[in-house]
C-alpha positions in Angstrom: 0.0 0.0 0.0 1.5 3.2 -1.2 4.9 1.5 -1.1 4.6 0.6 2.6 4.2 -2.7 4.4 0.8 -3.5 5.8 2.0 -2.9 9.4 3.6 0.5 8.5 0.5 1.5 6.5 -1.7 0.6 9.5 0.4 2.8 11.8 0.1 5.7 9.3 -3.7 5.2 9.1 -4.1 5.0 12.9 -1.9 8.1 13.3 -4.0 10.0 10.8 -7.1 8.9 12.7 -5.8 10.0 16.0 -4.7 13.3 14.6 -8.1 13.8 13.1 -9.9 13.0 16.4 -7.6 15.2 18.5 -7.6 18.2 16.2 -11.4 17.7 15.7 -11.9 17.9 19.4 -10.1 21.3 19.4 -12.1 22.5 16.4 -15.4 21.6 18.1 -14.3 23.2 21.4 -13.3 26.3 19.5 -16.7 26.5 17.9 -18.3 26.1 21.3 -16.1 29.0 22.4 -17.1 31.1 19.3 -13.5 30.8 17.9 -12.1 29.5 14.6 -8.5 28.3 14.5 -7.6 28.1 10.9 -4.5 25.9 11.4 -6.2 23.3 13.6 -9.2 23.3 11.3 -7.0 22.6 8.3 -5.2 19.8 10.2 -8.6 18.3 11.2 -10.1 18.4 7.7 -7.0 17.1 5.9 -6.3 14.3 8.4 -10.0 13.3 8.4 -10.0 13.1 4.6 -6.7 11.1 4.6 -8.1 8.7 7.2 -11.2 8.0 5.1 -9.2 7.6 1.9 -6.5 5.4 3.5 -9.3 3.2 5.0 -10.3 2.1 1.5 -6.7 1.0 0.7 -6.6 -1.8 3.1 -6.9 -5.3 1.5 -10.5 -6.5 1.9 -12.7 -9.0 0.2 -16.0 -7.3 1.2 -17.5 -4.0 2.0 -17.5 -3.5 5.8 -18.9 -1.0 8.2 -15.7 1.0 8.2 -15.9 1.4 4.4 -19.5 2.7 4.7 -18.6 5.2 7.5 -15.6 6.3 5.5 -17.8 6.9 2.4 -20.3 8.9 4.4 -17.5 10.9 6.0 -16.1 11.9 2.6 -19.6 12.8 1.4 -20.2 14.9 4.5 -16.8 16.7 4.0 -17.6 18.0 0.5 -20.2 20.6 1.6 -18.3 21.2 4.8 -15.2 22.2 2.8 -17.3 24.3 0.4 -18.9 26.1 3.3 -15.6 27.0 4.8 -13.3 27.7 1.9 -15.6 28.8 -0.9 -18.6 30.4 0.9 -16.5 31.5 4.0 -19.3 30.5 6.4 -21.6 33.2 5.1 -25.3 32.8 5.9 -26.6 29.2 6.0 -23.1 27.9 5.1 -22.0 28.6 8.7 -24.5 26.1 10.1 -23.7 23.6 7.4 -20.0 23.8 8.2 -20.6 23.3 11.9 -22.9 20.3 11.3 -20.5 18.8 8.8 -17.4 19.2 10.9 -19.3 17.8 13.9 -20.6 14.8 11.9 -17.1 14.1 10.5 -15.6 14.1 13.9 -18.4 11.9 15.2 -17.8 9.4 12.5 -14.0 9.3 13.3 -14.9 8.6 17.0 -17.5 5.9 16.0 -14.7 4.0 14.2 -12.3 4.7 17.1 -14.9 3.1 19.5 -15.3 0.1 17.2 -11.6 -0.3 17.0 -11.2 0.0 20.8 -13.8 -2.7 21.4 -12.2 -4.9 18.7 -8.6 -4.5 19.7 -8.5 -4.0 23.5 -8.9 -7.4 25.2 -11.1 -6.3 28.2 -13.5 -4.4 25.9 -13.6 -7.1 23.3 -14.4 -9.7 25.9 -17.5 -7.7 26.9 -18.6 -6.9 23.4 -17.3 -9.5 20.8 -19.6 -8.2 18.0 -20.8 -4.9 16.7 -24.3 -5.6 18.0 -23.2 -6.4 21.6 -25.0 -4.3 24.2 -21.9 -2.7 25.8 -20.7 -1.5 22.4 -24.2 -0.3 21.3 -24.6 1.5 24.6 -21.3 3.2 24.3 -22.1 4.3 20.7 -25.5 5.7 21.9 -23.8 7.7 24.6 -21.2 9.0 22.0 -24.1 9.9 19.7 -26.0 11.8 22.4 -22.8 13.7 23.4 -22.2 14.7 19.7 -25.9 15.7 19.2 -25.7 18.0 22.3 -22.3 19.5 21.4 -23.2 19.9 17.8 -26.5 21.7 18.6 -24.6 24.0 21.0 -21.9 24.7 18.4 -24.5 25.6 15.8 -26.0 28.0 18.2 -22.8 29.6 19.5 -20.4 29.6 16.5 -20.6 33.0 14.7 -17.1 33.9 13.6 -16.7 37.6 12.8 -14.0 37.0 10.2 -14.2 33.8 8.1 -10.9 32.1 7.4 -9.4 32.1 3.9 -7.6 29.4 2.2 -3.9 29.6 3.0 -2.3 31.2 -0.1 1.2 32.5 -0.3 1.0 35.9 -1.9 4.3 37.3 -0.7 7.2 35.8 1.2 5.9 37.3 4.4 2.2 36.5 4.0 0.7 33.0 4.1 -2.9 33.8 5.1 -4.7 36.9 4.0 -7.5 37.9 6.4 -10.9 38.4 5.0 -12.0 42.0 4.4 
């Protein structure tokens, strides 16, 4: 895969996932605090896209739940990116961005919870399948938390100046603030 052994590729994929989750938490917390960090937002969006794309590159003989979640994540990210970088969060695009970023983070966490229950012995013993009560219960709690936080973020996040795409216009300037 991309010139890497399967174990190396797995480490890269997991690292991208963890970066996406960690940076996504900072993005969501920023939206709850009415702030927009352009750098952390870019890291979140790029690592989340990379996580979804690399998930499709693992050898597989069938379409699994991870593939479906990855596809949904990529579909959600298209209007999210348009809202942020093309429409600069103007009007209804702000709400669409907040919902899309929250859903993309939620989907990363869903996969993380599945992986935790699949790979960590004590969790796997309690929930050996995707339909086991402890796993389903955990996922319902995660969903409830994201619904509440997403609704609060939609309500609170009103950036005064929308970020622009980082473009180098002069050797000193990487980001041009919106007018």
